[in-house]
MARROBA-657634 format. One record per residue (C-alpha): x, y, z; residue number from 0; residue in one letter. Coordinates in steps of 0.05 Angstrom, whole numbers, plus 5000, padded with zeros to 4 digits. Each point is the difference from the previous one (the first is absolute). Layout:
N
<node east="X" north="Y" up="Z" k="NUM" r="A"/>
...
***
This chain:
81
<node east="7970" north="3564" up="6797" k="0" r="X"/>
<node east="5009" north="4996" up="5074" k="1" r="X"/>
<node east="5021" north="4927" up="4998" k="2" r="X"/>
<node east="5056" north="5010" up="4949" k="3" r="X"/>
<node east="5070" north="5011" up="5031" k="4" r="X"/>
<node east="5064" north="4994" up="4961" k="5" r="X"/>
<node east="5060" north="4970" up="5034" k="6" r="X"/>
<node east="5071" north="5016" up="4980" k="7" r="X"/>
<node east="5026" north="4930" up="5016" k="8" r="X"/>
<node east="4945" north="4967" up="4958" k="9" r="X"/>
<node east="5014" north="5047" up="4941" k="10" r="X"/>
<node east="5075" north="4985" up="5005" k="11" r="X"/>
<node east="4988" north="4925" up="5002" k="12" r="X"/>
<node east="4951" north="5004" up="4940" k="13" r="X"/>
<node east="5052" north="5039" up="4960" k="14" r="X"/>
<node east="5053" north="4948" up="5016" k="15" r="X"/>
<node east="4954" north="4944" up="4978" k="16" r="X"/>
<node east="4991" north="5026" up="4929" k="17" r="X"/>
<node east="5023" north="4955" up="4943" k="18" r="X"/>
<node east="5063" north="5021" up="4964" k="19" r="X"/>
<node east="4989" north="5024" up="4930" k="20" r="X"/>
<node east="4932" north="5030" up="5012" k="21" r="X"/>
<node east="4984" north="5061" up="4958" k="22" r="X"/>
<node east="5002" north="5071" up="5026" k="23" r="X"/>
<node east="4936" north="5034" up="5022" k="24" r="X"/>
<node east="4972" north="5063" up="4968" k="25" r="X"/>
<node east="5046" north="5040" up="5046" k="26" r="X"/>
<node east="5061" north="4967" up="4967" k="27" r="X"/>
<node east="5022" north="4964" up="5064" k="28" r="X"/>
<node east="5018" north="4928" up="4990" k="29" r="X"/>
<node east="4985" north="4950" up="5056" k="30" r="X"/>
<node east="5075" north="4983" up="5002" k="31" r="X"/>
<node east="5015" north="5073" up="5016" k="32" r="X"/>
<node east="4946" north="5003" up="5053" k="33" r="X"/>
<node east="5029" north="4939" up="5034" k="34" r="X"/>
<node east="5063" north="5040" up="5016" k="35" r="X"/>
<node east="4966" north="5059" up="5033" k="36" r="X"/>
<node east="5017" north="5004" up="5075" k="37" r="X"/>
<node east="4950" north="4979" up="5052" k="38" r="X"/>
<node east="4993" north="5073" up="5022" k="39" r="X"/>
<node east="4974" north="5019" up="4931" k="40" r="X"/>
<node east="4943" north="4949" up="5009" k="41" r="X"/>
<node east="4986" north="5026" up="5069" k="42" r="X"/>
<node east="4993" north="5070" up="4972" k="43" r="X"/>
<node east="4956" north="4975" up="4942" k="44" r="X"/>
<node east="4954" north="4965" up="5050" k="45" r="X"/>
<node east="4995" north="5064" up="5043" k="46" r="X"/>
<node east="4982" north="5041" up="4938" k="47" r="X"/>
<node east="4948" north="4951" up="4977" k="48" r="X"/>
<node east="4970" north="4995" up="5069" k="49" r="X"/>
<node east="4996" north="5076" up="5004" k="50" r="X"/>
<node east="4965" north="5003" up="4932" k="51" r="X"/>
<node east="4951" north="4944" up="5020" k="52" r="X"/>
<node east="4987" north="5033" up="5067" k="53" r="X"/>
<node east="4983" north="5067" up="4967" k="54" r="X"/>
<node east="4965" north="4967" up="4940" k="55" r="X"/>
<node east="5043" north="5045" up="4956" k="56" r="X"/>
<node east="5051" north="4980" up="4949" k="57" r="X"/>
<node east="5030" north="5028" up="4935" k="58" r="X"/>
<node east="4953" north="4995" up="4940" k="59" r="X"/>
<node east="5052" north="4956" up="4965" k="60" r="X"/>
<node east="4985" north="4946" up="5052" k="61" r="X"/>
<node east="4931" north="4991" up="4969" k="62" r="X"/>
<node east="5027" north="4981" up="4931" k="63" r="X"/>
<node east="5037" north="4937" up="4984" k="64" r="X"/>
<node east="5023" north="4971" up="4934" k="65" r="X"/>
<node east="5022" north="4929" up="4987" k="66" r="X"/>
<node east="5013" north="4956" up="4941" k="67" r="X"/>
<node east="4985" north="4926" up="5005" k="68" r="X"/>
<node east="5051" north="4960" up="4960" k="69" r="X"/>
<node east="4976" north="4930" up="4983" k="70" r="X"/>
<node east="5050" north="4947" up="5022" k="71" r="X"/>
<node east="5013" north="4940" up="4956" k="72" r="X"/>
<node east="4961" north="4940" up="5024" k="73" r="X"/>
<node east="4956" north="5040" up="5046" k="74" r="X"/>
<node east="4925" north="5011" up="4991" k="75" r="X"/>
<node east="4979" north="5071" up="4984" k="76" r="X"/>
<node east="4943" north="5023" up="5044" k="77" r="X"/>
<node east="4959" north="5060" up="4977" k="78" r="X"/>
<node east="4956" north="5041" up="5045" k="79" r="X"/>
<node east="4961" north="5064" up="4997" k="80" r="X"/>
***
């Protein structure tokens, strides 16, 4: 993971680019709420992530993700395994 480096500015811009009305993640945070976090919060998040990537250590919860795909009207449903 030597090539992966998180950048606070990039995370902040990505958060601000989220579409309004997008559902919350499994942590309960909605993108609209994340958009309002100060830039410093994203800088600290990037530092924490870079530290974890550099040490190749992270909380066990980072290895589990849950998501629910909600079909949208008029969109093709793609299934994969």
